Phi, psi and omega in degrees: 000135176289141178292159175278119186295168174297127180223162178297149169285040190233025181072011179274123185230178177248137181287133185295325181271014175271085175241163175286336177297324185250024166264126179267116182266008175102175185215111359291153186296075182305334182249028183286322182299316178301302178309318176300319178298314180295318175303324190247023176306324185277348177301159176307327180264007186290154177290123182287342186220118186233133176243123181246137167222153182168175192281153177308146175089358184269351174118014172303307185290325169305323181280334177284326177291318177302324176293324177289326168297318180297317171306317180306311180308332182263024189059031182252160174261133180231152179227125183251130179240092175278100189286355175290330178265331185255356188294342178281343172284158170291151178293032183297330183296346180271356173297131176056036176289341178296347173286337177274162179279323182212133172247127190238107182258112181259162173053051188291339186292341182301330185242010185278146184094356183254124186298313180302323175289309183307308181291335172281328172295307179313311184283327178306313184308303182302316180292325173298321180296311182290343179262002178070032185265179178247146184231134165239136173228141178232139174205175185279346187224158177289167186296325180283357179253007180279143182283050187275137174255350177265110177312316185293324174294319179299322179296316183303306188300340173279357185280331189283181171270119178260134182234139184265105171282098184274154180289159170270143167285184189291326171303315181287327170306319179290320170302318173302316180298311181295328181286318174298320182299311184298323179294342177260009180077023188250139173266133177229096182305164179295319179295331180280326176297323183286325179297320177307306182304319187287321186264329191279182185282163184286321184290128186297323184294325178283328175293323177292334171297312174311314181298329181291322178293325184288318177297314184294321186292317178299318177288333176284322179279346190054045176245148167290163181284115170223164185297312178298322177297316173304312184297315181300310189290324183256001186065029187276000000 
């Protein structure tokens, strides 16, 4: 089990199942270069600043949390900041972040247009860069399309290597669901996976929540995943 990275004393934690190994990049793996860059960010030739963008539910948060777990596995200190949850606080959590090895900022768009936050982000970026530390940022749009009001911050956000985290087609969603099930020790035949995809939500993160429910139910009932069992458990 990996050690817990440095985290805020605000109830912000990392999902245990957020790893690079169970992130499905598609077939062919269109996102393999992105995952490789993230996994090797701490190598000597690794990129100090990586920027991920994509629609909600495509796996941005998963990748940022996986990077924090990977840093912890190297005995490095990481901080995960989901601004969707923390953006209503003042940006005090950005003070002295250069003492950490990795800072992963999620949902950047939630605080843009707010002077205090934008200035704090700008100065944190500079301190991390000067200290030779690593930064990950995720948002819904590429840097040039963000509603940034501080020109210096807009400039900094364009410095990193940018990756588009793309959504999966139906075949990819099936593969992702089966990969996540396999990681939980669950056997999921194609017909069962297709049934869940047909009846369930479109967003992968919501599908994975359903998978958690099914996992707990199957363990309690000591039943395999079958279509009748899924109908009984979920009321479909």
